[in-house]
Every structure is written in structure tokens, then in C-alpha cells.
C-alpha positions as CSV (number, residue, x, y, z in Angstrom):
1,M,27.5,1.0,9.7
2,S,25.0,3.7,9.0
3,S,25.0,7.2,10.4
4,G,22.1,6.6,12.7
5,A,23.8,3.6,14.4
6,M,27.1,5.5,14.7
7,A,25.4,8.5,16.2
8,G,23.9,6.3,18.9
9,D,20.4,7.6,18.7
10,A,17.6,5.1,19.1
11,G,16.1,5.9,15.7
12,W,12.7,5.0,14.3
13,Q,13.8,1.4,13.6
14,D,13.5,0.4,17.3
15,A,9.8,1.1,17.4
16,E,9.3,-1.0,14.3
17,I,11.1,-4.1,15.7
18,A,10.3,-3.8,19.4
19,C,7.7,-6.6,19.2
20,A,9.4,-8.6,16.4
21,S,8.8,-12.3,16.8
22,L,12.3,-13.7,16.4
23,P,13.8,-16.7,18.2
24,D,16.7,-14.9,20.0
25,Q,18.3,-11.5,20.6
26,R,21.1,-12.1,18.2
27,L,18.6,-12.3,15.3
28,A,16.8,-9.3,16.7
29,R,20.0,-7.2,16.6
30,R,20.7,-8.4,13.1
31,L,17.2,-7.3,12.0
32,R,17.7,-3.9,13.6
33,Q,21.0,-3.5,11.7
34,L,19.5,-4.7,8.4
35,L,16.6,-2.3,8.7
36,D,19.0,0.6,9.4
37,Q,21.2,-0.3,6.5
38,L,18.4,-0.7,4.0
39,S,16.7,2.6,5.1
40,S,20.0,4.4,4.9
41,A,20.5,3.3,1.2
42,P,17.0,2.7,-0.3
43,G,17.4,1.1,-3.7
44,Q,21.0,0.1,-3.4
45,P,22.1,-3.5,-3.9
46,M,22.6,-5.6,-0.7
47,P,26.4,-5.4,-0.8
48,A,26.3,-1.6,-1.2
49,A,23.8,-1.2,1.6
50,C,25.7,-3.4,4.0
51,G,29.1,-1.8,3.2
52,D,31.4,-4.8,3.4
53,W,31.6,-8.6,2.7
54,A,31.2,-9.6,6.4
55,A,27.9,-7.6,6.8
56,T,26.7,-8.8,3.4
57,K,27.3,-12.4,4.3
58,A,25.6,-11.9,7.7
59,A,22.5,-10.5,5.8
60,Y,22.4,-13.5,3.5
61,R,22.6,-15.9,6.5
62,F,19.7,-14.0,8.1
63,F,17.5,-14.4,5.0
64,D,18.5,-18.1,4.7
65,N,17.8,-18.9,8.4
66,P,14.7,-21.2,8.6
67,R,13.9,-19.8,12.1
68,V,13.3,-16.4,10.6
69,T,9.9,-15.8,8.9
70,E,8.4,-12.8,7.2
71,H,5.7,-12.8,9.9
72,G,8.3,-12.6,12.6
73,I,10.0,-9.7,10.8
74,L,6.8,-7.8,10.5
75,A,5.4,-8.5,13.9
76,G,7.0,-5.4,15.4
77,H,5.8,-3.2,12.6
78,F,2.3,-4.5,13.0
79,A,2.4,-3.7,16.7
80,A,3.7,-0.2,16.0
81,T,0.9,0.3,13.4
82,A,-1.7,-0.7,16.0
83,A,-0.3,1.9,18.4
84,R,-0.3,4.6,15.8
85,C,-3.9,3.8,14.9
86,A,-4.9,3.8,18.6
87,A,-3.4,7.3,19.0
88,S,-5.2,8.7,15.9
89,T,-8.7,9.9,15.8
90,G,-11.6,9.2,13.5
91,P,-12.1,6.3,11.1
92,I,-9.2,4.2,9.9
93,L,-9.1,3.4,6.2
94,V,-7.5,0.0,5.6
95,L,-6.4,-0.1,1.9
96,Q,-6.1,-3.6,0.4
97,D,-4.2,-4.2,-2.8
98,T,-2.2,-6.9,-4.6
99,T,1.1,-6.4,-6.5
100,E,3.7,-8.6,-8.3
101,F,7.4,-8.6,-8.0
102,I,8.9,-10.0,-11.3
103,Y,12.4,-11.6,-11.3
104,G,14.5,-13.0,-14.1
105,R,16.1,-16.3,-13.1
106,A,17.8,-19.1,-14.9
107,H,16.0,-21.6,-12.6
108,P,12.5,-20.0,-12.1
109,G,11.2,-23.0,-10.3
110,K,13.1,-22.1,-7.2
111,I,10.9,-19.0,-6.9
112,G,7.6,-19.7,-8.7
113,F,5.4,-17.9,-11.2
114,T,3.0,-15.0,-11.2
115,K,1.2,-14.8,-14.5
116,T,1.3,-15.6,-18.2
117,V,2.0,-12.8,-20.7
118,N,1.7,-12.6,-24.5
119,G,5.0,-11.5,-26.1
120,G,3.7,-11.4,-29.6
121,R,4.4,-14.0,-32.3
122,Y,7.4,-15.8,-33.6
123,K,8.3,-15.5,-37.3
124,A,6.5,-18.8,-38.0
125,G,3.3,-17.4,-36.6
126,Q,3.2,-19.3,-33.3
127,P,2.2,-17.2,-30.3
128,N,5.1,-16.2,-27.9
129,V,3.4,-16.9,-24.6
130,H,5.6,-17.2,-21.5
131,T,5.1,-17.3,-17.7
132,L,6.8,-14.7,-15.5
133,C,8.8,-15.7,-12.5
134,G,8.2,-13.8,-9.3
135,V,6.4,-13.4,-5.9
136,L,3.0,-11.9,-5.3
137,M,2.2,-9.7,-2.3
138,H,-1.2,-8.7,-0.9
139,S,-1.0,-5.9,1.7
140,S,-3.4,-3.9,3.9
141,L,-2.2,-0.4,4.6
142,A,-3.9,1.7,7.3
143,V,-4.2,5.4,6.6
144,S,-5.9,8.3,8.3
145,L,-8.6,10.4,6.7
146,S,-5.9,13.0,6.0
147,G,-3.9,10.4,4.0
148,T,-1.2,9.7,6.5
149,P,0.0,6.1,6.2
150,L,-0.1,4.6,9.7
151,G,1.5,1.3,8.7
152,L,0.7,-2.2,7.5
153,T,-2.0,-4.3,9.3
154,A,-1.6,-7.5,7.3
155,T,0.4,-9.0,4.5
156,K,0.4,-12.2,2.5
157,F,3.2,-13.4,0.2
158,W,2.8,-16.4,-2.2
159,T,4.0,-17.9,-5.5
160,R,2.4,-20.3,-8.0
161,T,3.9,-23.6,-9.1
162,K,2.0,-23.0,-12.4
163,F,-0.4,-20.5,-13.8
164,K,-3.1,-21.3,-16.3
165,G,-5.0,-18.1,-16.2
166,T,-8.5,-17.2,-14.9
167,W,-10.2,-17.5,-18.3
168,T,-8.7,-21.0,-18.9
169,L,-10.0,-22.1,-15.5
170,K,-13.5,-20.8,-16.2
171,R,-13.8,-23.2,-19.1
172,H,-13.8,-26.1,-16.7
173,V,-15.5,-24.8,-13.6
174,N,-18.0,-22.2,-12.5
175,P,-16.1,-20.0,-10.1
176,T,-19.3,-18.9,-8.3
177,R,-19.8,-22.5,-7.1
178,V,-16.3,-23.0,-5.8
179,P,-15.9,-22.4,-2.0
180,I,-14.0,-19.1,-1.3
181,E,-11.6,-20.9,1.0
182,T,-10.1,-22.8,-1.9
183,K,-9.4,-19.7,-4.1
184,E,-6.6,-17.2,-4.1
185,S,-9.2,-14.5,-3.6
186,Y,-9.5,-15.8,0.0
187,R,-6.6,-13.5,0.8
188,W,-9.0,-10.5,0.8
189,L,-11.0,-12.1,3.6
190,E,-7.8,-13.2,5.5
191,N,-6.4,-9.7,5.5
192,L,-9.7,-8.3,6.6
193,R,-9.8,-10.7,9.5
194,Q,-6.2,-10.2,10.5
195,S,-6.5,-6.4,10.4
196,I,-9.5,-6.4,12.7
197,A,-7.7,-8.8,15.1
198,L,-4.7,-6.4,15.2
199,L,-6.5,-3.1,15.6
200,G,-9.3,-4.4,17.8
201,T,-11.7,-1.7,16.8
202,P,-13.8,-3.0,13.9
203,E,-16.3,-0.1,14.1
204,R,-13.5,2.3,13.3
205,C,-12.2,0.4,10.3
206,V,-13.3,0.9,6.7
207,H,-11.8,-1.6,4.3
208,V,-11.2,0.0,0.9
209,A,-10.3,-1.9,-2.2
210,D,-10.7,-2.0,-6.0
211,R,-12.8,-4.1,-8.3
212,E,-10.8,-7.3,-7.6
213,S,-12.3,-7.4,-4.1
214,D,-15.9,-7.3,-5.3
215,I,-16.6,-10.6,-3.5
216,Y,-19.9,-11.4,-1.9
217,E,-18.2,-13.5,0.9
218,L,-16.2,-10.4,1.8
219,F,-19.4,-8.4,2.3
220,C,-20.8,-11.1,4.6
221,L,-17.6,-11.4,6.6
222,A,-17.5,-7.7,7.2
223,Q,-21.1,-7.9,8.4
224,D,-20.2,-10.7,10.8
225,L,-17.2,-8.9,12.2
226,R,-19.2,-5.6,12.5
227,T,-16.8,-3.7,10.4
228,R,-17.2,-1.5,7.3
229,F,-16.1,-1.8,3.7
230,L,-16.0,0.4,0.6
231,V,-15.4,-1.5,-2.7
232,R,-15.5,-0.6,-6.3
233,V,-18.1,-2.7,-8.1
234,Q,-17.5,-4.8,-11.2
235,T,-20.3,-7.5,-10.9
236,N,-23.9,-6.9,-11.8
237,R,-25.3,-9.0,-9.0
238,L,-28.8,-10.3,-8.4
239,A,-31.0,-8.0,-6.5
240,K,-34.3,-8.2,-4.7
241,A,-37.0,-6.5,-6.8
242,P,-38.1,-3.1,-5.5
243,P,-41.4,-3.1,-3.6
244,A,-43.1,-0.9,-6.2
245,G,-42.5,-0.3,-9.9
246,R,-41.8,-2.4,-12.9
247,R,-41.3,-6.2,-12.6
248,E,-39.2,-6.8,-15.7
249,N,-36.2,-9.1,-15.3
250,A,-33.8,-6.1,-15.5
251,D,-35.1,-4.9,-12.2
252,H,-33.6,-8.0,-10.6
253,R,-30.1,-6.7,-11.2
254,V,-28.2,-4.2,-9.1
255,F,-27.1,-2.0,-12.0
256,A,-30.6,-1.6,-13.3
257,Q,-31.9,-0.4,-10.0
258,L,-29.0,1.9,-9.6
259,D,-29.6,3.4,-13.1
260,A,-33.2,4.0,-12.1
261,A,-32.2,6.1,-9.1
262,P,-32.3,9.9,-9.6
263,W,-29.1,11.9,-9.7
264,S,-28.5,13.6,-6.3
265,G,-26.2,16.4,-7.5
266,T,-22.7,17.2,-8.8
267,H,-19.3,17.3,-7.2
268,R,-16.1,18.8,-8.6
269,V,-12.8,16.9,-8.0
270,T,-9.1,17.5,-8.9
271,V,-7.7,15.2,-11.5
272,G,-4.2,13.6,-11.4
273,G,-2.9,15.8,-8.5
274,N,-3.0,18.9,-10.7
275,A,-4.9,21.6,-8.9
276,E,-5.7,23.3,-12.2
277,E,-7.4,20.3,-13.8
278,T,-10.8,19.5,-12.4
279,A,-13.7,17.3,-13.4
280,C,-17.4,17.7,-12.7
281,L,-19.1,14.5,-11.5
282,R,-22.8,13.6,-11.3
283,V,-23.5,11.6,-8.2
284,K,-26.3,9.2,-7.2
285,F,-26.8,6.6,-4.6
286,A,-29.3,3.9,-3.7
287,T,-29.8,1.2,-1.1
288,I,-30.4,-2.1,-2.8
289,T,-31.0,-5.6,-1.3
290,T,-28.3,-7.6,-2.9
291,L,-28.6,-11.4,-3.3
292,P,-25.8,-13.9,-3.1
293,P,-24.7,-15.9,-6.2
294,I,-27.2,-18.7,-7.1
295,G,-24.8,-21.4,-6.1
296,K,-24.2,-20.0,-2.6
297,Q,-27.7,-18.8,-1.6
298,K,-28.0,-21.6,1.0
299,R,-24.8,-20.5,2.7
300,Y,-25.1,-16.7,2.6
301,S,-28.0,-14.3,3.2
302,P,-29.1,-11.2,1.3
303,Q,-27.4,-7.9,2.2
304,A,-28.8,-4.4,2.2
305,L,-26.0,-2.5,0.6
306,T,-25.6,1.1,-0.6
307,Y,-24.4,1.7,-4.1
308,I,-22.8,5.0,-5.2
309,H,-22.3,6.0,-8.8
310,A,-20.1,8.9,-9.9
311,L,-20.0,9.8,-13.6
312,E,-18.0,12.6,-15.2
313,L,-19.7,15.2,-17.2
314,D,-18.1,16.3,-20.5
315,P,-14.8,14.4,-20.1
316,P,-11.8,15.5,-22.2
317,A,-10.8,13.5,-25.3
318,D,-7.3,12.6,-24.0
319,R,-8.4,10.3,-21.1
320,P,-11.3,8.0,-20.3
321,P,-14.1,9.5,-18.2
322,I,-14.3,9.0,-14.5
323,D,-17.0,6.3,-13.9
324,W,-17.0,4.9,-10.4
325,K,-19.6,2.5,-9.0
326,L,-19.0,1.8,-5.3
327,V,-20.7,-0.5,-2.8
328,T,-20.6,0.0,1.0
329,N,-22.3,-1.1,4.1
330,L,-21.8,2.5,5.5
331,P,-24.9,4.7,5.8
332,V,-25.4,7.3,3.1
333,A,-28.2,9.7,3.7
334,D,-27.5,12.5,1.3
335,L,-25.2,13.9,-1.4
336,A,-22.6,15.0,1.2
337,G,-22.4,11.5,2.6
338,A,-21.9,10.1,-0.9
339,V,-19.2,12.6,-1.7
340,E,-17.5,11.7,1.6
341,K,-17.3,8.0,0.5
342,L,-15.9,9.1,-2.9
343,N,-13.2,11.0,-1.2
344,W,-12.4,8.0,1.0
345,Y,-12.1,5.8,-2.0
346,A,-9.8,8.3,-3.8
347,L,-7.3,7.6,-1.0
348,R,-7.0,4.0,-2.2
349,W,-4.3,5.3,-4.5
350,K,-2.0,5.5,-1.5
351,A,-1.7,1.7,-1.8
352,E,-0.5,2.0,-5.4
353,V,2.1,4.7,-4.3
354,F,3.3,2.4,-1.5
355,H,3.9,-0.4,-4.0
356,K,5.6,2.1,-6.4
357,V,8.0,3.0,-3.6
358,M,8.9,-0.7,-3.0
359,K,9.6,-1.3,-6.7
360,S,11.0,2.0,-8.0
361,G,12.5,3.5,-4.8
362,C,13.7,0.4,-3.0
363,R,14.1,-1.5,-6.2
364,A,12.8,-4.7,-4.7
365,E,12.7,-6.4,-8.1
366,E,16.4,-6.1,-8.5
367,S,17.3,-8.4,-5.7
368,R,19.5,-11.4,-6.7
369,L,18.3,-13.7,-3.9
370,Q,17.6,-17.1,-5.5
371,T,14.7,-18.7,-3.6
372,A,11.2,-17.6,-2.8
373,E,11.8,-18.0,1.0
374,R,14.7,-15.6,1.0
375,L,13.0,-13.1,-1.3
376,V,9.9,-13.0,0.9
377,K,12.0,-12.2,4.0
378,F,13.8,-9.5,2.0
379,L,10.4,-8.0,0.8
380,A,9.2,-8.0,4.4
381,L,12.0,-5.7,5.3
382,V,11.5,-3.5,2.2
383,T,7.8,-3.0,3.1
384,V,8.9,-1.3,6.4
385,V,11.4,0.9,4.6
386,S,8.9,1.9,1.9
387,W,6.3,2.7,4.5
388,R,8.6,5.1,6.2
389,I,9.4,6.9,3.0
390,L,5.7,7.3,2.3
391,F,5.1,8.3,5.9
392,L,7.7,11.1,5.7
393,T,6.2,12.4,2.5
394,M,2.6,12.6,3.7
395,S,3.5,13.8,7.2
396,A,5.0,17.0,5.8
397,R,1.8,17.7,3.9
398,V,-0.6,16.8,6.8
399,E,1.3,18.4,9.7
400,P,3.8,20.9,8.3
401,D,4.2,22.7,11.6
402,A,5.0,19.6,13.6
403,R,8.4,19.2,15.3
404,P,10.9,17.5,13.0
405,D,11.9,14.9,15.6
406,T,8.4,13.4,15.4
407,V,9.4,11.6,12.2
408,L,13.1,12.2,11.7
409,T,16.0,10.8,13.8
410,I,18.3,13.0,15.8
411,A,21.2,12.1,13.4
412,E,19.1,13.2,10.4
413,I,18.2,16.5,12.0
414,N,21.8,17.2,13.1
415,A,23.0,16.5,9.6
416,L,20.5,18.8,8.1
417,D,21.4,21.5,10.6
418,R,25.1,21.1,9.7
419,I,24.4,21.2,6.0
420,D,22.3,24.4,6.4
421,A,24.9,26.1,8.6
422,A,27.5,25.5,5.9
423,R,25.5,27.4,3.3
424,P,26.2,31.1,2.7
425,K,22.5,31.8,3.1
426,P,20.7,29.4,5.5
427,R,17.3,28.0,4.4
428,L,16.1,26.6,7.7
429,R,14.3,29.6,9.0
430,R,12.2,27.7,11.5
431,R,12.3,24.2,13.2
432,A,9.2,22.8,11.5
433,L,8.8,19.4,9.9
434,A,7.9,20.8,6.5
435,D,11.1,22.9,6.3
436,Y,13.3,19.9,7.2
437,L,11.7,17.5,4.8
438,L,11.9,20.2,2.1
439,Q,15.7,20.2,2.6
440,V,15.7,16.4,2.3
441,A,13.8,16.6,-1.0
442,M,16.2,19.3,-2.4
443,L,19.0,16.9,-1.7
444,G,17.1,14.5,-4.0
445,G,16.7,17.1,-6.8
446,Y,13.6,19.0,-5.8
447,L,13.8,22.5,-7.1
448,A,11.3,24.2,-4.7
449,R,10.0,26.7,-7.2
450,S,7.0,28.7,-6.3
451,R,4.5,26.8,-8.5
452,D,6.0,23.3,-7.9
453,P,3.8,20.7,-6.3
454,P,4.8,19.4,-2.8
455,P,7.7,17.0,-2.8
456,G,6.9,13.4,-3.7
457,T,8.3,10.1,-2.7
458,M,10.8,10.0,-5.6
459,V,12.8,13.0,-4.6
460,L,12.5,12.1,-0.9
461,W,14.0,8.6,-1.3
462,R,16.9,10.1,-3.3
463,G,17.4,12.8,-0.8
464,L,17.4,10.3,2.1
465,T,20.2,8.4,0.5
466,R,22.3,11.5,0.1
467,L,21.4,12.7,3.6
468,H,22.6,9.4,5.2
469,D,25.9,9.6,3.2
470,I,26.5,13.1,4.4
471,A,25.6,12.1,8.0
472,L,28.0,9.3,7.9
473,G,30.8,11.6,6.7
474,I,29.9,14.1,9.5
475,T,30.1,11.3,12.1
476,I,33.4,10.0,10.8
477,G,34.9,13.5,10.8
478,A,33.7,14.0,14.4
479,H,35.6,11.0,15.6
480,Q,38.9,12.0,13.9
481,R,41.4,13.8,16.1
482,C,43.8,16.4,14.7
483,G,47.3,17.5,15.9
């Protein structure tokens, strides 16, 4: 049993499972216990997190129960996310991204496949091409404009019985003439629709995604649902010719019209989280009437979309230049509006960090569960634990003076107080969130030197593991009687 459960405080887990959709209270209690165990030991194997064989066996039975689904596990977290979004102010950025969890199995057919990779060539010269076993996950993460992750709004897990590759499929069929409902890329539209249904305020939501979501059907769906999107462009789509100017064929493409637009100004940004390294970007924007693909012009109508282009001036030789082309249905009237959208798109990296916490911090790819159904339920639990680690990290940066009990449990705060009281020179000079999370990070190896950047997720998940071990020892010692 973890320190939070032994201490008897409600803990953050209760809010994340209060609306969980499980068949009975017994399974709900098991979910609460599993979430407590995995969050107390992020990255540890299931037997180490559970503590004994009885609890481990109960966890395996939970994942093997056909009445338990990943959607039932995450229903409580979705409801808590909606509450946090309702309590926040300003636009909500919904970051969509896809990731893969790769597993090595003797019988990969029980899980499925993700993609084909080229492993070089054999000695005889034949290509060494093999298909990876694993599970794919498409997630939508809601964040505030300050970068605080408010929680997941939609997720989709799936596997493939076989994988031929996109380029192989394009030899046999024109993908622009295939209905979007039959493609894997339909997940972008499904998550957008589910996120809007959950949050209930489409006018506040801005769906942010990378070039994989450059899908015309997504733009039309956002227009129908009266919500907003901000997507990085990869396709040079057909465009309506401008009312005045040249009439060459090049003017009937989006990129040509964007290139013809004048530069609006420059903007300086920080590169790679290093405040000392900056880049100067030239910025332009243009509103272009974009046409649907030729094979779908009877089904979809033209869209008046705004394109933003940011290009780095004098890039260094050790990295590629910053070259972003974004498309949005948000209004952009001037350079400040374009820069605002660039800053919003820069927050998309939070989704990458979230997946990094799942893989590196919680070590989701090291699970030994043998079927896709069990792995998906395990990954659903890991997403909640990973969100909390990222939430703690960003909360200390956004609201450093907040009370520690806004994000930490009573058991965690008491353990940190006891640790600090045992030091010759106390470090907790004030009861602020940033001070407490700094102590957690130092338990994970953060040095807190004057020029060090703020603590990241890596030191925080290591520190949380040590903190819960210490809290467990304190709780056990408090129950022992002497004399």
C-alpha cells in the first residue's frame, strides 16, 4: 500500500476516477488502488509497484477483465479535465498527436503491428525489413495559454493486423479519392468531435496539430462544429485565383499565393528552451480561398483560410532553419495576431513531452502484458499518471506562489515537511508551490544552481518515486509503538 493510501488523505486520484465508467464499486476501488500504486512508483514494473504477489495478481485480473475498458478507466479523467477547463479562463488549446508503443514479443500477433522499418541488409545483400509489434495511441491534450496541461479530452488506441506502408498503398489507390471515414487519419476528426462534445464550448477551443493533420476534411468539420484549428501545412493545395494580378497556373496553388504576400515584420524567439539562444523570424500571413481536392469537390466546399509563414533569418549551420507554414480559421489582422498564433503552435511540443513522460518516465514500453487488450487498459492508467507528472512540472512554473495543496497531496506535503525539518539548515522558507516542487526535484537529482533551468519532468518523476518511498517509511514509523 502506498503512502497516500496509508495516510488516509483523499488524494488527487479520487478526482480522476470519480466519474469512471466501471460496472461495480469493487472494480472502482481496484482502479483507485492501481492509480495510487502506479503514481507512487512511476516507471517501476507492475510487481514492484504493487508490492506483493496478491496485489500484482489482482492488477492482472483487472487488466484481463472484459468488463473493464480503456474508455471506462479514462471516463473519470475526462470529466475532471472538463471541470478544469471550465474553471480556467481564455482559449483552450487542444493538442493532438500520435505516438507508438513498441514491444518485443515471441508471439506478436497477440498484440499487432505498428510500422515496418529497414534494418539494413543481410550479408547476401537482401534487405532486412521487419514489422514492429506494438500499440498506437492518438491523444488530445488540453492546455491553457500559459502551458498548464489541464488533462486529456480524447484518446484512441489501436493496432494493425498488417502494415504495408503508405507509399505502397499509394501505388494502388489515389488517397485523395478515398472517403476519410475508411482511413486511419479519421482519428483526427474523431478526437476533434469527442473533445468538443466533452468540453461543450467549441468557440473556446483551438485544435493544434502537426503536418500529419493537414486534412481538408478536418478543416470542414471544424467549420461545421464552429470551433477553431491551427495546423502546420504540408500540402500545396488548390486555391482560388486572386481577383487581381497574374493568371498563371502557379497562382492556383496556396504556396504560390503565400509566397507573393509581403513580409509583415520580424519576431525573435527562444530556441530549444535555452534563453541565451534566440532566432529572428520573418513573418507573413495571407487569407486564401482554399479548394478541396479534385476528387472531393462535390462533397466539400471551398474554405477561406489564413496562412502564416515564419522563416528564420541567418540560421546557424548546426541545425536546420525554422520554417513554419501554418493554416488556421482564426482571424489574423496584423503582425501581432500572427505572432500570437506562432506562440500557440509552439505549445504543441507539450504533447511530445507528455508522450516522453509515458515512455521514459513511466516506461510504458517495458510492460510484459501479452495481449493488446490488456496493454491498452494499462496504457490508459499510465496516461493519467503521466499527465499528473507534467501537470506538477508546469504548475510550479505558471503559478509558483500557489498553495502546495493545490497540486500535492497532504501525505506528500507532510513528508516534505518532515524531510526539511530533519535537515541542519531548512530549505522550505515559505509554503509556496514552487518551493515544495523544488524539493521534490532535488530528491530526483536536481542541483538547483543559480543558472540551472527550471526543473523538468525527468527529475520530477524520479523525485516523486523517492518521496513516496520516504512517505511510506514515515507512515510505517508513525504506527510503531515503542516501550
